[in-house]
C-alpha angles and dihedrals in degrees: 000000000000092000092048093052092053095047091078092049091052091048092050095048092049089067091069115130091229096064131056119256116253134165113275113243111216115224115251119235113258095015114112120233116265111218093179100044119152116269116265120263113268096022112161094208101051114038094192142019118273108232096187142000093247117106125221104228094170095057122100122226145128131248111219127163119169096324093309128124118343130192145154127235105221124198113265115247132205125288090260090066091080092058095050130088095253104048121170123329111274094011128092118238118269094245090053091052089052091051095250112137112168096193090055092046090051093048094051093045091053090050089056094045091051105040094163094073123084114274119220113236090224094056092106097044087102098044117179139174098214094092096041092049090049092050094047091049091049091048092053092044093053091049089050091054089051091055098261111113098192103152094123094049091047091052094046096045091045095051096044093042093049092050091049094049090045091054093047094048093052091048095048102040131064097213098049128207135229125245093245092064092043091056091045094053094045091048095050092047089055089077096099089051089053088057090053089050090052090050090052089066089064104034135022113256095199093100144060094292092048092049092051093048092047091051091048091050091050091053092045094050092044094049093048094047094045090048092055094045092048091050094047098041097030095234101144092141092055099046097117092049089050095046095054099068091038090054090052090053094052089043088064090054089049091053090052091053095048103039131043112230108208130209092270092056097252122129115239 
């Protein structure tokens, strides 16, 4: 009786406009209903029978229906695929989505280490903070290993100095520059100061040699940063005016690397 009552419902639902019309197969007495029966022959929705409910994610194939959406099912790789340079097809690598581009970091670092070569004015078109954050972290870590925990002072001097340089650049230049690029340039040009911080782990900088190295690093950082800003903003006639506040900023970082500022605010 239960099968007979549902036969009419199955017949009525088969007349839907969304499904092809097929002959209704009447249920046989004594035969249980099959909810997972194979698809009928000639069905336009399922081109083949489904032997099991398990998908084949590793198989390759294309999905095409009347010129609609198409796509390929690529074999799944290991978890390390997301951290590589290739990634999955159609998706950018994870490091690129995070804004970490090692070739660009290397190119900007070499531009700072060799300030005598000509700087391209488009060098900061792809500004990033991955390199500057790495250099600032290394600088603070080296000072910590040398017995100078200056993370708070580095953060404060960096934020206030970047805001000051950003304000001065927008007042002095006609093109203007955003704060993101200012922080990126100042962070990359901190690389010579990071080398002085690494040297402070081995030798004490509170002496003649330390003063000379700190002065050299200040001049190096100032020259590299002013060169990049002049190339980007085309301020060659105002280079000395631009280099003076930048030199003061890096001078504060040099003082942090030479002297140990205690809790009470006195230099030791």
